[in-house]
N, C-alpha and C positions, 0 to 999 in steps of 0.2 A: 505495500500499499503506499501511495505515496504521502507520507506526514506533512509536506510541507505546503501543498496545496490547501490544504484543511486545514494551515493555522489560523488564526483572527488577521483581519487581514487590516486592522487598524494598529497594533502592534500593541495592545495594549496590556498584553500579559500573558499568561497561563490558562488554559480554559477550562479546565479542572481543577478545581478549589480542595482541598480536603482539611476541612476544618480543623481545632484544636478538639483537644478526646475531652468527654464529656465525663462527669463525676458517673456518671450509667453505666458508663465503658461507651466504646464506639467512637469513631468521628463522623460528622456529617460532613456529607460528598457535596460540591455543587458543582455544575456540567453549565457553562456559560451562564452566568448567577441565577440557573434554576437548580435547584433543590433536587436529587438525587435518590437520598435516602443517609441511613445510616450504617456505614459499613463495620465490620466490627474485625475484617482482614485484608487481603489483598486480597482474595478469595474473592472479598463483597467487591469491593473496592473496581477488580477486574470486570466481574459480572455489571454493574453500571455501565461503565465503557462502553463495554457489549452493547449493552442496549441500546445506548449512543449514537449506535453504528460505526464503534473500533472494536473490530473482530481481533485486530494484533494491538490489546493495549497491555498487554502485560509486559513489550518490550517500553512502552512510554515512564513505567512509574517513575522512572529514575530521572527523567528528560524533564528541566525546569522550562522552555519551552511547552510544553504538555499540561503538568502537573506541577502547583505550590502547593508544598506541605505549612500547613498555618502553625507556629508553635506549638514542638515537641519536633521529636525524629520522626521521618520516613518510616514507615511502615510498622508504626507502637499504634496502639489501638485503645489501648489503657492508661488510667493514670495509677490506679490501684499499686502502691509500693506490697512488693510483696511479702504476706507473711499475714496480711490484711484483709480484712473482707468491707463490704462498698458501706457496711454501717461505725467501721471507727474498731473493730476488735479484731486485736491483734491473735492470729492460728500460732498456737506453739506445738 
């Protein structure tokens, strides 16, 4: 697929934004400023992009011309520290 032709014409930035992780887990994804859903993994993200017409989306996840990862590390979807539940209780 020719990715250059599908790039935004105005050069305004990546058409896909993976927003910061939520307290409930997962990251909201927008494609061209439209809500695509909440991704809990790269598999979810690739599925959203496939539905948007990008069948080879897994190749685009690390391309900043296509995907902008907001606040947090790319490919990480959970903000809960290891050993904690979402209720703030430490698991020992």
